[in-house]
TORFI-581961 format. One record per residue (C-alpha): residue in one letter; z, x, y. Coordinates in Angstrom, 1 decimal. Layout:
{"A",{Z,X,Y}},
...
This chain:
{"X",{0.0,-0.1,0.2}},
{"X",{-0.8,1.3,3.3}},
{"X",{1.9,2.6,5.8}},
{"X",{-0.6,0.7,8.8}},
{"X",{0.5,2.7,11.6}},
{"X",{2.4,5.8,12.8}},
{"X",{6.0,6.5,11.8}},
{"X",{8.6,5.7,14.0}},
{"X",{11.9,8.1,13.1}},
{"X",{15.0,8.3,15.0}},
{"X",{16.2,11.6,16.3}},
{"X",{18.4,14.0,14.8}},
{"X",{21.8,13.6,16.3}},
{"X",{24.1,16.7,16.9}},
{"X",{26.4,17.2,14.1}},
{"X",{24.7,14.6,12.4}},
{"X",{25.7,14.6,8.9}},
{"X",{22.2,15.3,6.9}},
{"X",{20.3,12.7,4.9}},
{"X",{22.3,10.0,2.8}},
{"X",{25.2,10.8,4.5}},
{"X",{27.6,8.2,4.8}},
{"X",{30.6,8.1,7.2}},
{"X",{33.4,9.2,4.7}},
{"X",{36.7,7.1,4.3}},
{"X",{38.8,6.8,7.4}},
{"X",{36.3,8.5,9.5}},
{"X",{35.9,7.7,13.1}},
{"X",{32.5,5.8,14.2}},
{"X",{29.2,7.6,15.8}},
{"X",{29.8,7.9,19.3}},
{"X",{28.4,5.0,20.8}},
{"X",{25.4,4.6,23.6}},
{"X",{23.2,7.1,21.9}},
{"X",{19.6,5.8,22.0}},
{"X",{16.5,7.3,19.6}},
{"X",{15.1,9.5,22.0}},
{"X",{11.3,8.1,22.0}},
{"X",{11.5,6.3,18.6}},
{"X",{12.8,3.8,20.3}},
{"X",{11.1,3.0,23.5}},
{"X",{7.6,3.6,21.2}},
{"X",{9.1,0.3,19.0}},
{"X",{7.8,-2.4,21.7}},
{"X",{8.3,-5.4,22.6}},
{"X",{5.8,-6.6,20.0}},
{"X",{7.9,-4.4,17.2}},
{"X",{11.1,-6.2,19.1}},
{"X",{9.6,-9.9,18.6}},
{"X",{8.5,-8.8,14.9}},
{"X",{12.2,-8.1,14.3}},
{"X",{13.1,-11.4,15.6}},
{"X",{10.9,-13.5,13.6}},
{"X",{12.4,-11.6,10.1}},
{"X",{16.1,-12.4,11.0}},
{"X",{14.4,-15.9,12.0}},
{"X",{13.1,-15.9,8.3}},
{"X",{16.8,-17.3,6.8}},
{"X",{16.9,-20.1,10.1}},
{"X",{14.2,-21.4,9.3}},
{"X",{14.6,-21.3,5.9}},
{"X",{17.4,-23.1,6.1}},
{"X",{17.3,-25.7,8.8}},
{"X",{13.4,-27.1,9.4}},
{"X",{15.3,-28.0,6.3}},
{"X",{18.5,-29.4,7.2}},
{"X",{17.0,-33.0,8.8}},
{"X",{15.3,-33.9,5.4}},
{"X",{18.4,-33.8,3.3}},
{"X",{19.5,-36.9,3.1}},
{"X",{16.1,-37.8,2.4}},
{"X",{15.3,-35.3,-0.4}},
{"X",{18.6,-37.1,-2.2}},
{"X",{16.7,-40.1,-2.3}},
{"X",{13.6,-39.0,-3.0}},
{"X",{14.7,-37.0,-6.2}},
{"X",{17.7,-39.3,-7.0}},
{"X",{20.2,-36.6,-6.8}},
{"X",{23.8,-37.2,-5.7}},
{"X",{24.5,-35.3,-2.2}},
{"X",{26.3,-32.5,-4.1}},
{"X",{23.7,-31.4,-6.2}},
{"X",{20.7,-31.0,-3.3}},
{"X",{23.7,-29.4,-1.2}},
{"X",{23.4,-26.4,-3.8}},
{"X",{19.3,-26.2,-2.8}},
{"X",{21.3,-24.4,0.2}},
{"X",{23.5,-22.8,-2.3}},
{"X",{20.8,-21.2,-3.9}},
{"X",{18.4,-19.8,-1.3}},
{"X",{22.0,-18.5,0.1}},
{"X",{22.7,-16.9,-3.5}},
{"X",{19.4,-15.6,-3.8}},
{"X",{19.5,-13.7,0.0}},
{"X",{22.5,-12.1,-1.1}},
{"X",{21.6,-10.5,-4.3}},
{"X",{17.8,-10.3,-3.1}},
{"X",{19.3,-8.4,0.2}},
{"X",{22.0,-6.5,-2.3}},
{"X",{18.5,-5.2,-4.2}},
{"X",{16.1,-4.6,-1.2}},
{"X",{18.3,-2.3,0.7}},
{"X",{18.3,0.9,-1.2}},
{"X",{15.2,0.2,-2.3}},
{"X",{14.4,0.6,1.6}},
{"X",{16.1,3.6,1.5}},
{"X",{14.1,5.2,-0.7}},
{"X",{10.7,4.0,-0.3}},
{"X",{10.5,2.7,3.0}},
{"X",{10.9,0.3,4.8}},
{"X",{7.6,-2.0,5.3}},
{"X",{6.6,-1.7,1.4}},
{"X",{9.8,-3.4,0.2}},
{"X",{9.2,-5.6,3.2}},
{"X",{5.4,-7.0,2.6}},
{"X",{6.5,-7.5,-1.4}},
{"X",{9.3,-9.3,0.1}},
{"X",{7.1,-11.6,2.2}},
{"X",{5.1,-11.9,-0.3}},
{"X",{7.1,-13.2,-3.0}},
{"X",{8.6,-15.6,-0.7}},
{"X",{5.6,-17.5,0.8}},
{"X",{4.7,-17.9,-3.4}},
{"X",{8.2,-19.9,-3.7}},
{"X",{8.2,-21.5,-0.7}},
{"X",{4.8,-23.5,-1.2}},
{"X",{6.1,-24.2,-4.6}},
{"X",{9.1,-26.0,-3.1}},
{"X",{6.7,-28.4,-1.6}},
{"X",{5.7,-29.4,-5.0}},
{"X",{8.9,-29.6,-6.7}},
{"X",{8.8,-32.7,-8.9}},
{"X",{12.6,-32.7,-10.1}},
{"X",{16.2,-31.4,-7.7}},
{"X",{16.6,-28.4,-10.6}},
{"X",{13.0,-27.0,-10.1}},
{"X",{13.8,-27.5,-6.3}},
{"X",{16.8,-25.2,-6.9}},
{"X",{15.1,-22.8,-9.1}},
{"X",{12.4,-22.4,-6.3}},
{"X",{14.5,-22.3,-3.6}},
{"X",{16.7,-19.6,-5.2}},
{"X",{13.4,-17.8,-5.4}},
{"X",{12.8,-18.2,-1.8}},
{"X",{16.5,-16.5,-1.1}},
{"X",{15.7,-13.3,-2.9}},
{"X",{12.4,-13.1,-1.8}},
{"X",{13.5,-13.8,2.1}},
{"X",{16.1,-11.3,1.5}},
{"X",{13.8,-8.7,2.0}},
{"X",{12.6,-10.1,5.8}},
{"X",{16.6,-9.7,6.3}},
{"X",{17.9,-7.2,5.4}},
{"X",{15.1,-4.8,6.4}},
{"X",{15.4,-5.8,10.3}},
{"X",{18.8,-4.6,10.5}},
{"X",{17.9,-1.5,8.6}},
{"X",{14.7,-0.8,11.3}},
{"X",{16.9,-1.7,13.9}},
{"X",{19.5,1.3,13.0}},
{"X",{16.7,3.5,12.3}},
{"X",{16.0,3.2,15.6}},
{"X",{19.1,2.6,18.1}},
{"X",{22.8,3.6,17.8}},
{"X",{25.7,2.8,19.2}},
{"X",{25.6,0.6,22.9}},
{"X",{21.8,0.5,22.7}},
{"X",{21.9,-1.0,19.4}},
{"X",{25.1,-4.0,20.0}},
{"X",{23.2,-4.5,22.6}},
{"X",{19.6,-4.6,20.8}},
{"X",{21.2,-7.3,18.3}},
{"X",{22.3,-9.5,21.0}},
{"X",{18.2,-8.9,22.1}},
{"X",{17.5,-9.7,18.3}},
{"X",{19.7,-12.7,18.3}},
{"X",{18.0,-14.3,21.8}},
{"X",{14.6,-13.8,19.8}},
{"X",{15.9,-15.5,16.4}},
{"X",{18.1,-17.8,18.1}},
{"X",{14.9,-19.5,18.8}},
{"X",{14.6,-20.6,14.9}},
{"X",{17.9,-23.4,14.4}},
{"X",{16.6,-24.6,18.2}},
{"X",{13.3,-25.8,17.4}},
{"X",{13.5,-25.7,13.4}},
{"X",{15.6,-29.2,13.3}},
{"X",{13.7,-30.1,15.9}},
{"X",{10.0,-29.2,14.2}},
{"X",{11.6,-30.6,10.7}},
{"X",{12.5,-33.7,12.9}},
{"X",{9.7,-34.3,14.5}},
{"X",{7.2,-33.2,10.6}},
{"X",{9.5,-36.0,9.2}},
{"X",{7.9,-38.6,11.8}},
{"X",{4.5,-38.2,9.7}},
{"X",{5.4,-36.7,6.6}},
{"X",{7.7,-36.0,3.9}},
{"X",{10.2,-33.6,2.8}},
{"X",{7.9,-31.8,1.1}},
{"X",{5.7,-31.2,4.6}},
{"X",{8.4,-29.1,5.8}},
{"X",{7.7,-26.7,3.5}},
{"X",{4.2,-26.8,3.8}},
{"X",{4.9,-25.7,7.6}},
{"X",{7.3,-23.0,5.8}},
{"X",{4.9,-21.7,4.3}},
{"X",{1.9,-21.3,6.9}},
{"X",{4.9,-19.9,9.2}},
{"X",{5.3,-17.3,6.3}},
{"X",{1.5,-16.3,6.4}},
{"X",{1.6,-15.7,9.6}},
{"X",{4.8,-13.2,9.9}},
{"X",{3.3,-11.1,6.9}},
{"X",{0.1,-11.0,9.0}},
{"X",{2.4,-9.2,11.3}},
{"X",{3.7,-7.2,9.3}},
{"X",{0.9,-5.8,7.5}},
{"X",{-0.9,-5.4,11.5}},
{"X",{1.7,-4.6,13.6}},
{"X",{4.9,-2.9,12.4}},
{"X",{5.2,0.6,11.8}},
{"X",{6.8,2.9,9.2}},
{"X",{10.7,3.7,10.8}},
{"X",{11.9,5.9,8.3}},
{"X",{10.4,9.6,8.0}},
{"X",{9.6,10.5,4.0}},
{"X",{12.4,13.4,5.0}},
{"X",{15.3,10.7,5.4}},
{"X",{14.5,8.5,2.2}},
{"X",{16.9,8.7,-0.7}},
{"X",{15.4,10.4,-4.1}},
{"X",{16.8,10.4,-7.3}},
{"X",{17.6,8.0,-9.7}},
{"X",{19.4,4.4,-9.1}},
{"X",{23.3,6.2,-9.7}},
{"X",{21.9,8.3,-6.7}},
{"X",{20.7,5.4,-4.8}},
{"X",{23.7,3.1,-5.0}},
{"X",{26.2,6.7,-4.5}},
{"X",{25.7,5.3,-0.6}},
{"X",{26.7,2.0,-1.3}},
{"X",{30.5,2.8,-3.0}},
{"X",{31.0,5.8,-0.1}},
{"X",{30.8,2.8,2.0}},
{"X",{33.3,0.1,0.1}},
{"X",{35.5,3.2,-0.1}},
{"X",{35.7,3.1,3.8}},
{"X",{38.6,0.9,4.5}},
{"X",{37.8,-0.2,8.0}},
{"X",{33.3,-0.4,7.2}},
{"X",{34.9,-3.0,4.5}},
{"X",{37.1,-5.1,6.6}},
{"X",{34.4,-5.3,9.0}},
{"X",{32.0,-6.2,6.6}},
{"X",{34.5,-9.6,5.0}},
{"X",{35.0,-10.2,8.9}},
{"X",{31.3,-10.8,9.2}},
{"X",{31.5,-12.0,5.9}},
{"X",{34.0,-14.8,6.4}},
{"X",{32.8,-16.1,9.9}},
{"X",{29.5,-16.8,8.3}},
{"X",{31.0,-18.8,5.9}},
{"X",{32.6,-20.8,8.9}},
{"X",{29.5,-20.8,10.9}},
{"X",{27.6,-21.9,7.6}},
{"X",{30.2,-24.6,6.2}},
{"X",{28.7,-26.5,9.6}},
{"X",{24.9,-25.5,8.3}},
{"X",{25.5,-27.4,4.7}},
{"X",{27.8,-29.9,6.2}},
{"X",{26.5,-31.0,10.0}},
{"X",{23.4,-33.4,8.3}},
{"X",{25.7,-35.6,6.7}},
{"X",{28.2,-35.7,8.9}},
{"X",{26.7,-36.4,11.7}},
{"X",{24.2,-38.5,10.0}},
{"X",{26.4,-40.3,7.5}},
{"X",{29.4,-40.6,9.1}},
{"X",{28.7,-40.6,13.1}},
{"X",{25.1,-42.6,13.0}},
{"X",{23.3,-39.8,14.5}},
{"X",{19.2,-40.5,13.9}},
{"X",{17.7,-37.1,12.6}},
{"X",{15.9,-36.7,15.9}},
{"X",{20.1,-36.6,17.4}},
{"X",{20.9,-34.4,15.3}},
{"X",{18.3,-32.5,15.8}},
{"X",{18.8,-32.4,19.6}},
{"X",{22.3,-31.4,18.5}},
{"X",{21.8,-28.8,16.2}},
{"X",{19.5,-27.2,18.7}},
{"X",{22.0,-27.5,21.5}},
{"X",{24.9,-25.6,19.1}},
{"X",{21.6,-22.9,19.0}},
{"X",{21.5,-22.9,22.6}},
{"X",{25.5,-21.8,23.2}},
{"X",{25.2,-19.5,20.4}},
{"X",{22.5,-17.8,21.8}},
{"X",{23.6,-18.0,25.0}},
{"X",{26.8,-15.8,24.4}},
{"X",{24.4,-13.7,22.1}},
{"X",{23.4,-12.3,25.5}},
{"X",{26.8,-12.6,27.4}},
{"X",{27.9,-10.6,24.4}},
{"X",{24.9,-7.8,25.1}},
{"X",{24.8,-7.9,28.8}},
{"X",{28.2,-7.9,30.4}},
{"X",{30.3,-7.4,27.7}},
{"X",{28.7,-4.6,25.3}},
{"X",{29.6,-1.5,27.9}},
{"X",{32.4,-2.6,29.7}},
{"X",{34.9,-3.9,26.9}},
{"X",{35.8,-2.6,23.4}},
{"X",{33.0,-4.4,20.4}},
{"X",{36.8,-4.7,18.8}},
{"X",{38.4,-6.8,21.6}},
{"X",{35.4,-8.9,22.4}},
{"X",{35.3,-9.5,18.3}},
{"X",{39.2,-10.6,18.4}},
{"X",{38.8,-12.6,21.1}},
{"X",{35.5,-14.6,19.4}},
{"X",{37.4,-15.2,16.4}},
{"X",{40.4,-16.3,18.1}},
{"X",{37.8,-19.4,19.8}},
{"X",{36.2,-20.0,16.7}},
{"X",{40.1,-20.2,14.8}},
{"X",{40.8,-22.6,18.0}},
{"X",{37.5,-25.3,17.5}},
{"X",{37.8,-25.2,14.0}},
{"X",{41.5,-26.4,14.0}},
{"X",{40.5,-28.8,16.8}},
{"X",{37.9,-30.1,14.7}},
{"X",{40.1,-30.3,11.8}},
{"X",{42.9,-32.1,13.8}},
{"X",{39.7,-34.8,15.1}},
{"X",{39.0,-35.1,11.5}},
{"X",{42.2,-35.7,9.8}},
{"X",{42.9,-38.6,12.6}},
{"X",{45.8,-37.1,14.8}},
{"X",{43.9,-37.8,17.9}},
{"X",{43.3,-41.5,16.6}},
{"X",{39.7,-42.6,16.0}},
{"X",{37.2,-40.1,17.4}},
{"X",{33.3,-40.4,18.0}},
{"X",{30.6,-37.8,18.0}},
{"X",{30.5,-36.7,21.1}},
{"X",{34.3,-34.5,20.6}},
{"X",{33.3,-33.4,17.1}},
{"X",{30.0,-32.3,18.8}},
{"X",{31.8,-31.0,22.0}},
{"X",{34.2,-28.6,19.5}},
{"X",{31.3,-28.2,16.9}},
{"X",{29.2,-26.5,20.4}},
{"X",{32.6,-24.2,20.7}},
{"X",{32.8,-22.9,17.6}},
{"X",{29.1,-22.1,17.2}},
{"X",{28.9,-20.5,20.7}},
{"X",{31.8,-18.3,20.1}},
{"X",{29.3,-17.1,16.6}},
{"X",{27.3,-15.8,19.6}},
{"X",{30.1,-13.1,20.2}},
{"X",{31.5,-12.4,16.5}},
{"X",{28.0,-12.2,14.3}},
{"X",{26.2,-9.3,16.6}},
{"X",{29.6,-7.4,17.0}},
{"X",{30.4,-7.8,12.9}},
{"X",{27.1,-6.1,12.6}},
{"X",{27.2,-3.3,14.8}},
{"X",{30.7,-2.1,14.6}},
{"X",{29.9,-1.5,11.0}},
{"X",{26.2,-0.1,10.6}},
{"X",{27.4,2.1,13.5}},
{"X",{29.3,4.3,10.5}},
{"X",{26.4,4.8,8.4}},
{"X",{23.6,6.6,10.4}},
{"X",{21.9,7.6,6.9}},
{"X",{22.1,5.0,4.7}},
{"X",{21.1,1.8,6.9}},
{"X",{19.4,0.2,4.1}},
{"X",{22.4,0.4,2.0}},
{"X",{25.0,-0.9,4.8}},
{"X",{22.5,-3.4,5.5}},
{"X",{22.5,-4.9,2.4}},
{"X",{26.5,-4.8,1.9}},
{"X",{27.1,-6.8,5.0}},
{"X",{23.8,-9.5,4.1}},
{"X",{25.1,-10.3,0.4}},
{"X",{29.2,-10.4,1.6}},
{"X",{28.3,-12.9,4.2}},
{"X",{25.8,-14.5,1.9}},
{"X",{28.0,-14.9,-1.0}},
{"X",{30.6,-16.3,0.7}},
{"X",{28.9,-18.5,2.6}},
{"X",{27.2,-19.8,-1.0}},
{"X",{30.9,-20.3,-2.4}},
{"X",{31.5,-22.3,1.0}},
{"X",{28.4,-24.3,1.3}},
{"X",{29.1,-27.0,-2.3}},
{"X",{33.0,-26.9,-1.1}},
{"X",{32.1,-28.9,2.3}},
{"X",{31.0,-32.4,0.1}},
{"X",{33.7,-32.1,-2.8}},
{"X",{35.1,-34.8,-1.0}},
{"X",{31.9,-36.9,-0.5}},
{"X",{30.2,-38.1,2.3}},
{"X",{32.3,-40.1,4.1}},
{"X",{34.4,-37.9,5.5}},
{"X",{34.3,-34.8,7.5}},
{"X",{37.4,-33.0,6.5}},
{"X",{36.4,-30.9,3.6}},
{"X",{33.9,-28.7,6.8}},
{"X",{36.9,-28.6,9.1}},
{"X",{39.0,-27.2,6.2}},
{"X",{36.5,-24.6,5.2}},
{"X",{35.6,-23.7,8.6}},
{"X",{39.1,-23.0,9.3}},
{"X",{40.2,-21.2,6.2}},
{"X",{37.3,-19.4,6.6}},
{"X",{37.7,-18.1,10.4}},
{"X",{41.6,-17.2,9.5}},
{"X",{40.6,-14.7,6.8}},
{"X",{38.2,-13.3,9.3}},
{"X",{40.3,-12.4,11.1}},
{"X",{43.3,-11.4,8.7}},
{"X",{40.7,-9.2,7.5}},
{"X",{40.0,-7.8,11.1}},
{"X",{43.1,-7.0,12.3}},
{"X",{45.0,-5.9,8.5}},
{"X",{41.2,-3.4,7.5}},
{"X",{39.8,-2.3,10.5}},
{"X",{43.6,-2.6,12.8}},
{"X",{41.6,-2.1,16.2}},
{"X",{44.5,-1.2,18.4}},
{"X",{44.3,2.2,16.3}},
{"X",{41.5,4.1,18.6}},
{"X",{40.8,6.5,15.9}},
{"X",{38.8,3.8,13.7}},
{"X",{37.4,1.4,16.2}},
{"X",{33.9,1.8,17.4}},
{"X",{33.9,0.8,21.3}},
{"X",{31.5,-0.8,23.8}},
{"X",{32.2,1.6,26.5}},
{"X",{33.2,4.9,24.5}},
{"X",{35.3,6.7,22.5}},
């Protein structure tokens, strides 16, 4: 497979370890503020948009499908909990796929595994449109997730190839601005598609978008990992960086913090179609509008994080503040769901969800930046661990939100609050942000 363009490589840092090295357990993170000398500038706006598109694969595959979940339940004569397994299967596939693709991209470069994954993703998405039973739909969604993982994990690895420190945090916030358009547009598009066709038409549209993204990657995305920086050896040697990363308590703490924060977010994604439409009576179009507004809040706070907080406030402090808001919003949702404030309508619940989702705009970029800054030359493996943990925990949380049926929002609120509390405990107990020796700062170590 051709490399398709000049290679973009990260310049060597002063005192950086050789290729394949990982920050040893307990070591301080790489000094922030460094940006690739020349390589990042050659990335260009188009490559940035392509990376944003790759990170948008997940919300596109999930969110365009969300307004159709009740229709799928009726069309395939399946219970809601079984239909929600189509989300779980896709998430589980994305988790396991990243665990495989990440080390592959460290060994063979970024482009080849990415292109193979995108092609398989397109085929699996097309098969979803023709699935006659919910069991086959679950299987196709699993394949879709396995293949779609390539876009997620490699987009983060490419960003780590090009940026470091403050620049990396800001770049992730920029990616959130681009990929954040997907949750805004996807449910709206899905809701409009359902006006003209059934849920199968949603997967047809996703197939077309997948083909277009594959073509862009093939023609416009250059290789960012130079051959000299790639890992050789057998499978055992390829997995060695993962073992060293997992032995790093601080890296693992950030990884678990991000994973449980993602579970809080995804419990909303899995349950909100039923909560909003079946419990509070919102139409598919109203649900899509509310979902889009929440995504706008997430995107705006992502930009606040990247433009105003990074470089002025320690990344750990910003992350801690974001987690505190998530806990507060999830607590309010649980109290409303339990009837503590009496009978509540759609508006108070929507406001609490808006606050929770918006705060994720601060939490999610920093739970990616902080651990990746501790893995200079194993970005693919580190990205795989981060993504796998998030999607596996999210996949476990997904069916829990429907465990009490479709008539109560309590399970969603319980899962959100429990996940947020565990994320906060991992952050405080393992990352220990008050210790400057183990924390990465936005404005300097």
